[in-house]
gemmi code that builds the backbone of each chain (N, CA, C; Angstrom):
import gemmi

chains = {
    "A": [
        ("MET", (0.380, 43.346, 4.506), (0.575, 41.924, 4.808), (2.041, 41.675, 5.112)),
        ("ALA", (2.340, 41.028, 6.170), (3.713, 40.828, 6.593), (4.404, 39.743, 5.772)),
        ("ASN", (5.686, 39.975, 5.546), (6.549, 38.933, 5.031), (6.065, 38.299, 3.735)),
        ("ARG", (5.819, 39.112, 2.742), (5.464, 38.579, 1.432), (6.393, 39.189, 0.389)),
        ("PRO", (7.497, 38.511, 0.067), (8.470, 39.058, -0.862), (7.924, 39.110, -2.281)),
        ("GLN", (8.630, 39.876, -3.135), (8.257, 39.954, -4.542), (8.346, 38.575, -5.176)),
        ("THR", (7.406, 38.283, -6.029), (7.447, 37.009, -6.721), (7.889, 37.229, -8.158)),
        ("GLN", (8.437, 36.189, -8.750), (8.870, 36.240, -10.132), (7.651, 36.122, -11.054)),
        ("PRO", (7.798, 36.579, -12.305), (6.659, 36.509, -13.232), (6.063, 35.118, -13.374)),
        ("TRP", (6.901, 34.096, -13.473), (6.341, 32.750, -13.632), (5.619, 32.306, -12.361)),
        ("GLU", (6.071, 32.809, -11.201), (5.354, 32.510, -9.961), (4.002, 33.216, -9.950)),
        ("THR", (3.992, 34.431, -10.458), (2.736, 35.168, -10.556), (1.758, 34.437, -11.457)),
        ("LEU", (2.285, 33.912, -12.537), (1.444, 33.166, -13.469), (0.858, 31.921, -12.802)),
        ("ILE", (1.661, 31.253, -12.016), (1.170, 30.078, -11.294), (0.108, 30.486, -10.283)),
        ("ASP", (0.373, 31.551, -9.534), (-0.612, 32.011, -8.554), (-1.920, 32.419, -9.226)),
        ("GLU", (-1.792, 33.028, -10.399), (-2.999, 33.446, -11.123), (-3.832, 32.233, -11.514)),
        ("ASN", (-3.160, 31.169, -11.906), (-3.897, 29.954, -12.258), (-4.447, 29.261, -11.021)),
        ("LEU", (-3.719, 29.347, -9.918), (-4.254, 28.816, -8.658), (-5.549, 29.540, -8.304)),
        ("LYS", (-5.549, 30.846, -8.496), (-6.754, 31.631, -8.192), (-7.896, 31.240, -9.113)),
        ("LYS", (-7.591, 31.017, -10.370), (-8.646, 30.623, -11.311), (-9.278, 29.297, -10.894)),
        ("VAL", (-8.432, 28.350, -10.521), (-8.938, 27.044, -10.086), (-9.814, 27.217, -8.840)),
        ("PHE", (-9.308, 28.000, -7.886), (-10.052, 28.196, -6.638), (-11.383, 28.911, -6.905)),
        ("GLU", (-11.319, 29.944, -7.729), (-12.543, 30.709, -8.014), (-13.560, 29.870, -8.768)),
        ("GLU", (-13.072, 29.028, -9.642), (-13.983, 28.144, -10.366), (-14.717, 27.241, -9.381)),
        ("ASP", (-13.986, 26.723, -8.412), (-14.616, 25.872, -7.391), (-15.543, 26.692, -6.495)),
        ("ALA", (-15.106, 27.891, -6.153), (-15.903, 28.720, -5.232), (-17.163, 29.262, -5.894)),
        ("ASN", (-17.159, 29.335, -7.213), (-18.339, 29.839, -7.922), (-19.320, 28.739, -8.292)),
        ("ALA", (-18.927, 27.502, -8.059), (-19.825, 26.392, -8.379), (-21.002, 26.378, -7.406)),
        ("ASP", (-22.145, 25.908, -7.905), (-23.312, 25.779, -7.028), (-23.044, 24.748, -5.952)),
        ("LEU", (-23.615, 25.003, -4.789), (-23.485, 24.009, -3.721), (-24.321, 22.786, -4.083)),
        ("PRO", (-23.828, 21.594, -3.785), (-24.594, 20.384, -4.084), (-25.819, 20.288, -3.175)),
        ("PRO", (-26.839, 19.537, -3.598), (-28.086, 19.428, -2.822), (-27.862, 19.009, -1.375)),
        ("GLN", (-26.901, 18.101, -1.143), (-26.723, 17.604, 0.229), (-26.276, 18.726, 1.174)),
        ("LEU", (-25.513, 19.670, 0.657), (-25.081, 20.777, 1.514), (-26.189, 21.813, 1.673)),
        ("MET", (-26.982, 21.997, 0.640), (-28.143, 22.882, 0.778), (-29.120, 22.307, 1.798)),
        ("ASP", (-29.330, 20.998, 1.737), (-30.218, 20.337, 2.708), (-29.674, 20.488, 4.123)),
        ("LEU", (-28.359, 20.364, 4.246), (-27.743, 20.493, 5.567), (-28.017, 21.877, 6.149)),
        ("LEU", (-27.869, 22.898, 5.332), (-28.129, 24.261, 5.811), (-29.589, 24.410, 6.238)),
        ("ASP", (-30.476, 23.788, 5.475), (-31.900, 23.852, 5.831), (-32.175, 23.159, 7.152)),
        ("ARG", (-31.405, 22.124, 7.439), (-31.650, 21.315, 8.645), (-30.910, 21.845, 9.877)),
        ("LEU", (-30.064, 22.826, 9.705), (-29.214, 23.263, 10.828), (-30.026, 23.644, 12.069)),
        ("ASP", (-31.151, 24.310, 11.847), (-31.939, 24.781, 12.986), (-32.430, 23.626, 13.861)),
        ("LYS", (-32.519, 22.457, 13.275), (-33.030, 21.296, 14.027), (-31.916, 20.530, 14.738)),
        ("ILE", (-30.678, 20.954, 14.495), (-29.546, 20.268, 15.122), (-29.188, 20.995, 16.411)),
        ("PRO", (-29.262, 20.321, 17.544), (-28.972, 20.993, 18.807), (-27.491, 21.312, 18.958)),
        ("ALA", (-27.219, 22.336, 19.706), (-25.835, 22.690, 20.019), (-25.256, 21.691, 20.999)),
        ("GLN", (-23.927, 21.587, 21.035), (-23.235, 20.725, 21.995), (-23.752, 19.304, 21.954)),
        ("MET", (-23.839, 18.748, 20.752), (-24.308, 17.361, 20.650), (-23.154, 16.387, 20.811)),
        ("GLY", (-22.038, 16.897, 21.230), (-20.915, 16.017, 21.504), (-20.171, 15.612, 20.267)),
        ("ALA", (-19.835, 16.589, 19.467), (-19.082, 16.292, 18.254), (-17.796, 15.569, 18.618)),
        ("PRO", (-17.450, 14.536, 17.851), (-16.297, 13.711, 18.196), (-14.980, 14.468, 18.252)),
        ("GLU", (-14.886, 15.578, 17.532), (-13.626, 16.309, 17.529), (-13.858, 17.750, 17.924)),
        ("ALA", (-14.583, 17.934, 19.008), (-14.827, 19.299, 19.450), (-13.513, 20.016, 19.712)),
        ("SER", (-12.510, 19.235, 20.111), (-11.214, 19.844, 20.397), (-10.563, 20.393, 19.145)),
        ("SER", (-11.065, 19.961, 17.974), (-10.469, 20.467, 16.745), (-10.949, 21.877, 16.429)),
        ("ALA", (-11.986, 22.309, 17.155), (-12.389, 23.692, 16.956), (-11.267, 24.579, 17.469)),
        ("PRO", (-10.825, 25.506, 16.663), (-9.646, 26.274, 17.038), (-9.931, 27.295, 18.121)),
        ("HIS", (-8.848, 27.771, 18.696), (-8.981, 28.833, 19.671), (-9.414, 30.115, 18.963)),
        ("GLN", (-9.772, 31.104, 19.739), (-10.403, 32.279, 19.156), (-9.434, 33.395, 18.830)),
        ("SER", (-8.164, 33.183, 19.065), (-7.211, 34.256, 18.838), (-6.693, 34.284, 17.403)),
        ("GLN", (-7.296, 33.437, 16.577), (-6.825, 33.382, 15.205), (-6.971, 34.742, 14.523)),
        ("GLU", (-5.899, 35.149, 13.883), (-5.890, 36.469, 13.282), (-6.772, 36.520, 12.053)),
        ("GLU", (-7.174, 37.713, 11.766), (-7.898, 37.932, 10.523), (-7.039, 37.412, 9.379)),
        ("ALA", (-7.662, 36.620, 8.531), (-6.863, 35.928, 7.526), (-6.570, 36.780, 6.311)),
        ("GLU", (-7.307, 37.825, 6.136), (-7.082, 38.606, 4.933), (-6.800, 40.056, 5.289)),
    ],
    "B": [
        ("MET", (-23.199, 33.925, 20.362), (-23.652, 34.493, 19.077), (-25.055, 33.962, 18.783)),
        ("ASP", (-25.910, 34.842, 18.332), (-27.256, 34.445, 17.944), (-27.168, 33.382, 16.845)),
        ("ARG", (-27.921, 32.326, 17.005), (-27.773, 31.192, 16.087), (-28.281, 31.516, 14.681)),
        ("GLN", (-29.265, 32.379, 14.593), (-29.727, 32.768, 13.257), (-28.670, 33.615, 12.539)),
        ("ASP", (-28.067, 34.536, 13.305), (-26.979, 35.340, 12.723), (-25.819, 34.432, 12.306)),
        ("ALA", (-25.518, 33.466, 13.173), (-24.425, 32.534, 12.878), (-24.732, 31.727, 11.625)),
        ("LYS", (-25.992, 31.327, 11.495), (-26.362, 30.534, 10.322), (-26.206, 31.357, 9.047)),
        ("VAL", (-26.608, 32.613, 9.113), (-26.472, 33.485, 7.943), (-25.002, 33.632, 7.562)),
        ("GLU", (-24.156, 33.876, 8.572), (-22.736, 34.056, 8.262), (-22.114, 32.756, 7.774)),
        ("LEU", (-22.476, 31.671, 8.446), (-21.935, 30.370, 8.037), (-22.319, 30.070, 6.586)),
        ("THR", (-23.565, 30.338, 6.257), (-24.039, 30.095, 4.894), (-23.246, 30.920, 3.882)),
        ("SER", (-22.897, 32.147, 4.274), (-22.154, 33.019, 3.357), (-20.750, 32.491, 3.072)),
        ("HIS", (-20.238, 31.646, 3.933), (-18.878, 31.109, 3.748), (-18.876, 29.738, 3.063)),
        ("MET", (-20.054, 29.197, 2.788), (-20.121, 27.806, 2.324), (-19.358, 27.555, 1.024)),
        ("LYS", (-19.501, 28.454, 0.058), (-18.860, 28.193, -1.238), (-17.338, 28.245, -1.159)),
        ("VAL", (-16.821, 29.218, -0.421), (-15.363, 29.306, -0.303), (-14.838, 28.172, 0.575)),
        ("LEU", (-15.661, 27.747, 1.531), (-15.285, 26.610, 2.368), (-15.184, 25.341, 1.515)),
        ("ARG", (-16.145, 25.190, 0.592), (-16.107, 24.025, -0.284), (-14.909, 24.110, -1.239)),
        ("ALA", (-14.604, 25.314, -1.703), (-13.439, 25.468, -2.576), (-12.153, 25.099, -1.834)),
        ("PHE", (-12.074, 25.480, -0.563), (-10.895, 25.100, 0.229), (-10.856, 23.578, 0.407)),
        ("ALA", (-12.027, 22.989, 0.631), (-12.086, 21.523, 0.750), (-11.640, 20.866, -0.556)),
        ("MET", (-12.029, 21.458, -1.681), (-11.596, 20.919, -2.980), (-10.085, 21.027, -3.147)),
        ("SER", (-9.521, 22.118, -2.626), (-8.073, 22.289, -2.753), (-7.317, 21.221, -1.974)),
        ("LEU", (-7.942, 20.702, -0.925), (-7.296, 19.652, -0.140), (-7.577, 18.273, -0.722)),
        ("THR", (-8.834, 18.020, -1.097), (-9.212, 16.666, -1.494), (-9.088, 16.407, -2.986)),
        ("ARG", (-9.271, 17.447, -3.822), (-9.348, 17.330, -5.276), (-10.404, 16.293, -5.668)),
        ("ASN", (-11.473, 16.234, -4.916), (-12.507, 15.233, -5.160), (-13.842, 15.813, -4.718)),
        ("ASP", (-14.812, 15.849, -5.616), (-16.101, 16.479, -5.311), (-16.792, 15.844, -4.107)),
        ("ALA", (-16.918, 14.531, -4.139), (-17.659, 13.850, -3.074), (-16.950, 13.996, -1.729)),
        ("ALA", (-15.636, 13.838, -1.753), (-14.878, 13.965, -0.504), (-14.957, 15.392, 0.038)),
        ("ALA", (-14.939, 16.363, -0.870), (-15.043, 17.768, -0.446), (-16.400, 18.030, 0.193)),
        ("ASP", (-17.451, 17.489, -0.418), (-18.796, 17.681, 0.138), (-18.900, 17.062, 1.529)),
        ("ASP", (-18.373, 15.858, 1.672), (-18.409, 15.195, 2.992), (-17.613, 15.997, 4.020)),
        ("LEU", (-16.480, 16.508, 3.589), (-15.627, 17.283, 4.492), (-16.322, 18.575, 4.937)),
        ("VAL", (-16.968, 19.236, 4.008), (-17.701, 20.461, 4.362), (-18.856, 20.131, 5.297)),
        ("GLN", (-19.540, 19.044, 5.012), (-20.658, 18.648, 5.880), (-20.182, 18.394, 7.307)),
        ("ASP", (-19.095, 17.643, 7.437), (-18.545, 17.369, 8.777), (-18.135, 18.666, 9.471)),
        ("THR", (-17.544, 19.551, 8.693), (-17.073, 20.833, 9.244), (-18.242, 21.669, 9.752)),
        ("VAL", (-19.288, 21.739, 8.961), (-20.451, 22.542, 9.345), (-21.102, 21.967, 10.600)),
        ("LEU", (-21.221, 20.667, 10.652), (-21.834, 20.040, 11.832), (-21.003, 20.301, 13.086)),
        ("LYS", (-19.690, 20.194, 12.956), (-18.820, 20.460, 14.110), (-18.900, 21.924, 14.523)),
        ("ALA", (-18.875, 22.798, 13.546), (-18.945, 24.226, 13.865), (-20.265, 24.568, 14.533)),
        ("TRP", (-21.338, 24.019, 13.989), (-22.668, 24.331, 14.523), (-22.830, 23.824, 15.945)),
        ("SER", (-22.311, 22.635, 16.187), (-22.470, 22.056, 17.526), (-21.488, 22.647, 18.533)),
        ("ASN", (-20.518, 23.398, 18.026), (-19.552, 24.065, 18.917), (-19.623, 25.585, 18.783)),
        ("LEU", (-20.771, 26.040, 18.400), (-20.922, 27.465, 18.128), (-20.648, 28.325, 19.356)),
        ("ASP", (-20.903, 27.766, 20.525), (-20.661, 28.537, 21.753), (-19.175, 28.836, 21.936)),
        ("LYS", (-18.313, 28.084, 21.239), (-16.866, 28.312, 21.349), (-16.385, 29.391, 20.378)),
        ("PHE", (-17.243, 29.766, 19.472), (-16.857, 30.819, 18.530), (-17.138, 32.187, 19.155)),
        ("GLN", (-16.124, 33.024, 19.127), (-16.249, 34.362, 19.706), (-16.719, 35.345, 18.646)),
        ("GLU", (-17.875, 35.910, 18.892), (-18.449, 36.855, 17.948), (-17.467, 38.011, 17.699)),
        ("GLY", (-17.351, 38.413, 16.471), (-16.444, 39.506, 16.128), (-15.106, 39.013, 15.603)),
        ("THR", (-14.819, 37.728, 15.815), (-13.592, 37.170, 15.234), (-13.923, 36.607, 13.857)),
        ("ASN", (-12.914, 36.114, 13.195), (-13.041, 35.698, 11.800), (-13.660, 34.302, 11.695)),
        ("MET", (-14.949, 34.244, 11.354), (-15.605, 32.940, 11.271), (-15.024, 32.094, 10.143)),
        ("ARG", (-14.664, 32.751, 9.036), (-14.122, 31.956, 7.928), (-12.829, 31.264, 8.328)),
        ("ALA", (-11.964, 31.988, 9.029), (-10.715, 31.375, 9.483), (-11.013, 30.240, 10.469)),
        ("TRP", (-12.010, 30.441, 11.311), (-12.410, 29.411, 12.279), (-12.903, 28.166, 11.534)),
        ("LEU", (-13.730, 28.374, 10.522), (-14.250, 27.247, 9.732), (-13.124, 26.551, 8.973)),
        ("PHE", (-12.203, 27.339, 8.412), (-11.073, 26.751, 7.690), (-10.256, 25.847, 8.611)),
        ("THR", (-10.052, 26.301, 9.833), (-9.236, 25.515, 10.756), (-9.944, 24.223, 11.142)),
        ("ILE", (-11.249, 24.306, 11.384), (-12.000, 23.083, 11.681), (-11.927, 22.134, 10.488)),
        ("LEU", (-12.072, 22.695, 9.283), (-12.061, 21.860, 8.079), (-10.728, 21.145, 7.903)),
        ("ARG", (-9.629, 21.901, 8.037), (-8.325, 21.256, 7.806), (-7.990, 20.270, 8.919)),
        ("ASN", (-8.393, 20.579, 10.160), (-8.182, 19.616, 11.240), (-8.955, 18.330, 10.977)),
        ("THR", (-10.177, 18.483, 10.492), (-10.999, 17.312, 10.175), (-10.380, 16.520, 9.040)),
        ("PHE", (-9.908, 17.241, 8.015), (-9.288, 16.575, 6.869), (-8.083, 15.741, 7.289)),
        ("TYR", (-7.179, 16.362, 8.051), (-5.963, 15.639, 8.426), (-6.256, 14.536, 9.422)),
        ("SER", (-7.268, 14.742, 10.258), (-7.656, 13.682, 11.190), (-8.191, 12.473, 10.427)),
        ("ASN", (-9.076, 12.739, 9.463), (-9.613, 11.649, 8.645), (-8.508, 10.958, 7.862)),
        ("ARG", (-7.571, 11.763, 7.399), (-6.474, 11.217, 6.587), (-5.602, 10.270, 7.413)),
        ("ARG", (-5.380, 10.675, 8.655), (-4.577, 9.812, 9.530), (-5.282, 8.497, 9.782)),
        ("LYS", (-6.623, 8.577, 9.880), (-7.384, 7.354, 10.169), (-7.466, 6.425, 8.961)),
        ("ALA", (-7.351, 6.990, 7.806), (-7.513, 6.175, 6.600), (-6.393, 5.153, 6.475)),
        ("VAL", (-6.739, 3.967, 6.065), (-5.705, 2.943, 5.863), (-4.825, 3.334, 4.684)),
        ("ARG", (-5.440, 3.799, 3.677), (-4.686, 4.314, 2.542), (-5.516, 5.394, 1.872)),
        ("GLU", (-4.805, 6.258, 1.219), (-5.504, 7.355, 0.565), (-6.110, 6.864, -0.740)),
        ("VAL", (-7.380, 7.167, -0.913), (-8.068, 6.741, -2.118), (-8.071, 7.885, -3.112)),
        ("GLU", (-7.526, 7.614, -4.257), (-7.511, 8.650, -5.274), (-8.909, 8.825, -5.844)),
        ("ASP", (-9.241, 10.025, -6.168), (-10.602, 10.328, -6.592), (-10.824, 10.045, -8.066)),
        ("ALA", (-12.080, 9.770, -8.355), (-12.442, 9.466, -9.737), (-12.247, 10.681, -10.622)),
        ("THR", (-12.604, 11.838, -10.099), (-12.437, 13.058, -10.884), (-10.976, 13.260, -11.245)),
        ("GLY", (-10.118, 13.087, -10.283), (-8.690, 13.257, -10.508), (-8.162, 12.272, -11.530)),
        ("ALA", (-8.662, 11.051, -11.441), (-8.204, 10.034, -12.385), (-8.581, 10.413, -13.806)),
        ("ILE", (-9.788, 10.957, -13.942), (-10.228, 11.354, -15.276), (-9.375, 12.506, -15.788)),
        ("ILE", (-9.138, 13.479, -14.904), (-8.320, 14.626, -15.307), (-6.911, 14.169, -15.653)),
        ("ASP", (-6.380, 13.245, -14.847), (-5.043, 12.729, -15.133), (-4.991, 12.102, -16.516)),
        ("ALA", (-6.050, 11.335, -16.835), (-6.078, 10.666, -18.129), (-6.110, 11.680, -19.261)),
        ("ILE", (-6.873, 12.749, -19.042), (-6.958, 13.779, -20.064), (-5.631, 14.518, -20.201)),
        ("SER", (-4.951, 14.685, -19.073), (-3.779, 15.554, -19.067), (-2.599, 14.975, -19.836)),
        ("VAL", (-2.634, 13.692, -20.150), (-1.520, 13.129, -20.909), (-1.542, 13.617, -22.357)),
        ("LYS", (-2.689, 14.128, -22.772), (-2.738, 14.671, -24.118), (-1.999, 16.000, -24.156)),
        ("PRO", (-1.319, 16.282, -25.256), (-0.633, 17.573, -25.334), (-1.633, 18.723, -25.398)),
        ("ALA", (-1.228, 19.855, -24.819), (-2.081, 21.030, -24.894), (-2.051, 21.583, -26.302)),
        ("HIS", (-3.208, 21.953, -26.805), (-3.262, 22.436, -28.184), (-3.211, 23.955, -28.258)),
        ("ASP", (-3.622, 24.627, -27.208), (-3.694, 26.086, -27.302), (-3.083, 26.741, -26.074)),
        ("GLY", (-1.831, 26.378, -25.779), (-1.117, 27.030, -24.688), (-0.831, 26.064, -23.566)),
        ("ARG", (0.204, 26.452, -22.770), (0.677, 25.544, -21.728), (-0.173, 25.591, -20.484)),
        ("LEU", (-0.871, 26.693, -20.309), (-1.565, 26.868, -19.051), (-3.062, 26.636, -19.163)),
        ("GLN", (-3.416, 25.645, -19.898), (-4.815, 25.257, -19.907), (-5.217, 24.899, -18.484)),
        ("LEU", (-6.398, 25.361, -18.101), (-6.763, 25.205, -16.709), (-6.930, 23.739, -16.305)),
        ("ALA", (-7.435, 22.926, -17.217), (-7.596, 21.507, -16.888), (-6.240, 20.859, -16.646)),
        ("GLU", (-5.283, 21.257, -17.469), (-3.934, 20.716, -17.320), (-3.326, 21.196, -16.002)),
        ("PHE", (-3.581, 22.447, -15.697), (-3.074, 22.999, -14.444), (-3.700, 22.286, -13.246)),
        ("ARG", (-5.015, 22.037, -13.331), (-5.702, 21.304, -12.261), (-5.070, 19.931, -12.050)),
        ("ALA", (-4.783, 19.266, -13.153), (-4.188, 17.931, -13.060), (-2.814, 17.998, -12.402)),
        ("ALA", (-2.037, 19.002, -12.785), (-0.706, 19.174, -12.185), (-0.834, 19.468, -10.695)),
        ("LEU", (-1.800, 20.287, -10.356), (-2.026, 20.644, -8.957), (-2.426, 19.418, -8.131)),
        ("ALA", (-3.254, 18.581, -8.731), (-3.738, 17.397, -8.019), (-2.611, 16.414, -7.714)),
        ("GLU", (-1.532, 16.508, -8.476), (-0.415, 15.584, -8.266), (0.504, 16.013, -7.123)),
        ("LEU", (0.346, 17.228, -6.658), (1.209, 17.712, -5.575), (0.793, 17.103, -4.240)),
        ("PRO", (1.731, 16.993, -3.301), (1.365, 16.593, -1.935), (0.374, 17.592, -1.365)),
        ("VAL", (-0.581, 17.094, -0.589), (-1.636, 17.957, -0.078), (-1.089, 19.106, 0.754)),
        ("GLU", (0.021, 18.869, 1.462), (0.602, 19.945, 2.270), (1.047, 21.121, 1.404)),
        ("GLN", (1.542, 20.809, 0.197), (1.949, 21.879, -0.718), (0.724, 22.565, -1.319)),
        ("ARG", (-0.294, 21.782, -1.690), (-1.526, 22.385, -2.233), (-2.147, 23.327, -1.217)),
        ("GLU", (-2.126, 22.889, 0.037), (-2.730, 23.701, 1.091), (-2.027, 25.051, 1.204)),
        ("VAL", (-0.705, 25.049, 1.222), (0.048, 26.304, 1.364), (-0.099, 27.164, 0.107)),
        ("LEU", (-0.106, 26.526, -1.059), (-0.320, 27.283, -2.294), (-1.673, 27.984, -2.263)),
        ("THR", (-2.669, 27.317, -1.709), (-4.006, 27.920, -1.618), (-4.030, 29.048, -0.592)),
        ("LEU", (-3.484, 28.778, 0.584), (-3.528, 29.785, 1.652), (-2.738, 31.038, 1.266)),
        ("VAL", (-1.530, 30.848, 0.742), (-0.659, 31.993, 0.449), (-0.887, 32.520, -0.971)),
        ("GLY", (-0.922, 31.610, -1.936), (-1.032, 32.038, -3.328), (-2.406, 32.541, -3.711)),
        ("VAL", (-3.446, 31.948, -3.126), (-4.816, 32.326, -3.490), (-5.442, 33.256, -2.456)),
        ("LEU", (-5.401, 32.850, -1.192), (-6.111, 33.602, -0.158), (-5.268, 34.702, 0.471)),
        ("GLN", (-4.021, 34.820, -0.009), (-3.148, 35.929, 0.394), (-2.811, 35.947, 1.884)),
        ("TYR", (-2.793, 34.777, 2.499), (-2.312, 34.696, 3.872), (-0.829, 35.073, 3.891)),
        ("SER", (-0.402, 35.723, 4.966), (1.038, 35.930, 5.147), (1.663, 34.589, 5.533)),
        ("TYR", (2.988, 34.525, 5.465), (3.662, 33.296, 5.887), (3.330, 32.991, 7.352)),
        ("GLU", (3.294, 34.029, 8.150), (3.034, 33.838, 9.589), (1.618, 33.300, 9.825)),
        ("GLU", (0.662, 33.859, 9.104), (-0.724, 33.388, 9.252), (-0.863, 31.952, 8.782)),
        ("ALA", (-0.227, 31.641, 7.656), (-0.290, 30.267, 7.147), (0.376, 29.301, 8.128)),
        ("ALA", (1.479, 29.745, 8.714), (2.175, 28.895, 9.683), (1.282, 28.622, 10.899)),
        ("GLU", (0.539, 29.626, 11.327), (-0.352, 29.445, 12.469), (-1.481, 28.474, 12.128)),
        ("VAL", (-2.061, 28.654, 10.961), (-3.165, 27.781, 10.552), (-2.684, 26.337, 10.426)),
        ("CYS", (-1.502, 26.160, 9.829), (-1.005, 24.808, 9.560), (-0.270, 24.199, 10.748)),
        ("GLY", (0.018, 25.022, 11.743), (0.702, 24.501, 12.921), (2.145, 24.111, 12.647)),
        ("VAL", (2.787, 24.844, 11.738), (4.198, 24.563, 11.427), (4.981, 25.877, 11.468)),
        ("LYS", (6.296, 25.774, 11.300), (7.129, 26.971, 11.329), (7.034, 27.737, 9.998)),
        ("VAL", (7.365, 29.010, 10.075), (7.333, 29.854, 8.875), (8.244, 29.287, 7.794)),
        ("GLY", (9.398, 28.780, 8.195), (10.326, 28.207, 7.233), (9.716, 27.030, 6.480)),
        ("THR", (8.895, 26.269, 7.171), (8.229, 25.133, 6.530), (7.219, 25.622, 5.498)),
        ("ILE", (6.522, 26.702, 5.836), (5.570, 27.285, 4.886), (6.302, 27.738, 3.627)),
        ("LYS", (7.404, 28.448, 3.822), (8.174, 28.940, 2.664), (8.664, 27.776, 1.810)),
        ("SER", (9.140, 26.748, 2.495), (9.669, 25.585, 1.784), (8.569, 24.898, 0.974)),
        ("ARG", (7.399, 24.701, 1.612), (6.298, 24.042, 0.900), (5.826, 24.891, -0.275)),
        ("LEU", (5.786, 26.195, -0.067), (5.345, 27.099, -1.134), (6.311, 27.031, -2.311)),
        ("ASN", (7.608, 27.122, -2.014), (8.602, 27.091, -3.087), (8.600, 25.755, -3.811)),
        ("ARG", (8.539, 24.676, -3.041), (8.541, 23.348, -3.673), (7.289, 23.159, -4.529)),
        ("GLY", (6.156, 23.652, -4.011), (4.898, 23.520, -4.759), (4.928, 24.308, -6.050)),
        ("ARG", (5.414, 25.548, -5.961), (5.491, 26.367, -7.181), (6.472, 25.771, -8.184)),
        ("GLU", (7.613, 25.313, -7.678), (8.617, 24.740, -8.580), (8.089, 23.479, -9.257)),
        ("ALA", (7.375, 22.672, -8.473), (6.815, 21.441, -9.043), (5.794, 21.773, -10.125)),
        ("LEU", (4.971, 22.778, -9.854), (3.985, 23.183, -10.865), (4.674, 23.733, -12.104)),
        ("ALA", (5.730, 24.511, -11.883), (6.466, 25.077, -13.018), (7.053, 23.970, -13.884)),
        ("ILE", (7.586, 22.944, -13.227), (8.149, 21.814, -13.974), (7.046, 21.083, -14.734)),
        ("LYS", (5.948, 20.812, -14.034), (4.846, 20.086, -14.674), (4.248, 20.874, -15.838)),
        ("MET", (4.267, 22.216, -15.686), (3.698, 23.056, -16.736), (4.765, 23.513, -17.727)),
        ("HIS", (5.984, 22.972, -17.562), (7.089, 23.292, -18.472), (7.412, 24.783, -18.481)),
        ("LEU", (7.400, 25.371, -17.300), (7.774, 26.774, -17.147), (9.104, 26.856, -16.431)),
        ("SER", (9.829, 27.915, -16.711), (11.016, 28.201, -15.923), (11.224, 29.698, -15.901)),
        ("ALA", (12.117, 30.124, -15.035), (12.347, 31.562, -14.884), (12.856, 32.192, -16.179)),
        ("THR", (13.524, 31.396, -17.011), (14.089, 31.949, -18.244), (13.259, 31.588, -19.467)),
        ("ASP", (12.223, 30.832, -19.245), (11.412, 30.350, -20.345), (10.344, 31.379, -20.697)),
        ("PRO", (10.289, 31.856, -21.926), (9.211, 32.779, -22.276), (7.858, 32.091, -22.135)),
        ("MET", (6.913, 32.841, -21.592), (5.621, 32.241, -21.294), (4.665, 32.407, -22.469)),
        ("GLU", (3.892, 31.390, -22.702), (2.852, 31.473, -23.718), (1.556, 31.821, -23.004)),
        ("ILE", (1.112, 33.021, -23.211), (-0.090, 33.479, -22.521), (-1.106, 33.936, -23.550)),
        ("THR", (-2.236, 33.332, -23.506), (-3.285, 33.746, -24.424), (-4.394, 34.478, -23.687)),
        ("ASP", (-4.401, 34.353, -22.364), (-5.446, 34.952, -21.573), (-5.104, 36.410, -21.252)),
        ("ALA", (-5.983, 37.323, -21.585), (-5.694, 38.747, -21.426), (-5.509, 39.132, -19.962)),
        ("ALA", (-6.337, 38.544, -19.094), (-6.241, 38.892, -17.679), (-4.901, 38.445, -17.105)),
        ("THR", (-4.498, 37.243, -17.480), (-3.222, 36.730, -17.004), (-2.081, 37.582, -17.542)),
        ("HIS", (-2.182, 37.952, -18.808), (-1.159, 38.790, -19.417), (-1.041, 40.103, -18.659)),
        ("ALA", (-2.183, 40.686, -18.288), (-2.182, 41.961, -17.580), (-1.504, 41.838, -16.223)),
        ("VAL", (-1.780, 40.736, -15.537), (-1.186, 40.517, -14.217), (0.324, 40.416, -14.332)),
        ("VAL", (0.763, 39.638, -15.308), (2.205, 39.456, -15.487), (2.861, 40.774, -15.895)),
        ("ALA", (2.217, 41.497, -16.799), (2.774, 42.770, -17.253), (2.876, 43.754, -16.094)),
        ("ALA", (1.848, 43.755, -15.234), (1.842, 44.679, -14.103), (2.941, 44.355, -13.105)),
        ("SER", (3.333, 43.087, -13.064), (4.373, 42.684, -12.112), (5.763, 42.861, -12.698)),
        ("GLY", (5.839, 43.344, -13.925), (7.145, 43.600, -14.525), (7.673, 42.456, -15.351)),
        ("GLY", (6.851, 41.456, -15.570), (7.299, 40.305, -16.337), (7.128, 40.524, -17.825)),
        ("THR", (7.631, 39.604, -18.593), (7.466, 39.660, -20.039), (6.683, 38.459, -20.472)),
        ("ALA", (5.926, 38.641, -21.486), (5.121, 37.538, -21.984), (5.343, 37.376, -23.470)),
        ("ALA", (5.545, 36.141, -23.881), (5.764, 35.879, -25.304), (4.459, 35.961, -26.061)),
    ],
}
model = gemmi.Model(1)
for chain_id, residues in chains.items():
    chain = gemmi.Chain(chain_id)
    for i, (resn, *xyz) in enumerate(residues, 1):
        res = gemmi.Residue()
        res.name, res.seqid = resn, gemmi.SeqId(i, " ")
        for name, pos in zip(("N", "CA", "C"), xyz):
            atom = gemmi.Atom()
            atom.name, atom.element = name, gemmi.Element(name[0])
            atom.pos, atom.b_iso = gemmi.Position(*pos), 0.0
            res.add_atom(atom)
        chain.add_residue(res)
    model.add_chain(chain)
structure = gemmi.Structure()
structure.add_model(model)
structure.setup_entities()
């Protein structure tokens, strides 16, 4: 990974807690409304004119990890 | 991309996508709405996604663009009920160590969203400064600045400093710090 200097112990501790918070959220069950949305995706047509289609990013985005 | 394959991959990213939404909104309902908007936009623009590229990064970018767009439109930012409750709890002193996760969450929620975002991208998801700068549309120096300010603010809120011995009761955290060459009280 480019350009990631050594961090101090207290910074490591903060990052570790950031990870715990994130993982706690990522391990939570998806709420019913999002499960329903996934179930309904097949019925949603493509190119329905999303208001912010331009917000879809370009495809050259690098692998994030 | 085959839409069934896309749906399978999209579904596999849902939980981490929601966690990223939580890192921005610090609010369950707002995060759910943000993920829903993101999924709908991604699904309806699936033809713009190039198979073989990073769908998670693509979804993250749509999500953050949607978040900041909504934020700009908002007359004022509405603080979340969850955050308010956590804030109320956080005024109580910690009884078993400084880094109680609820207290940490409350401290995190008080940071500007731009700092939370960079802390998540770099501190949690291990993005390089350059990758974070590309995602956020800012210069690398801005990423470094936001990261440092965010960490320093958290350290202050959690009463940590570079010279302050840390109170660590969690074995995993202790191991991480020990492996990095730090000392733990």
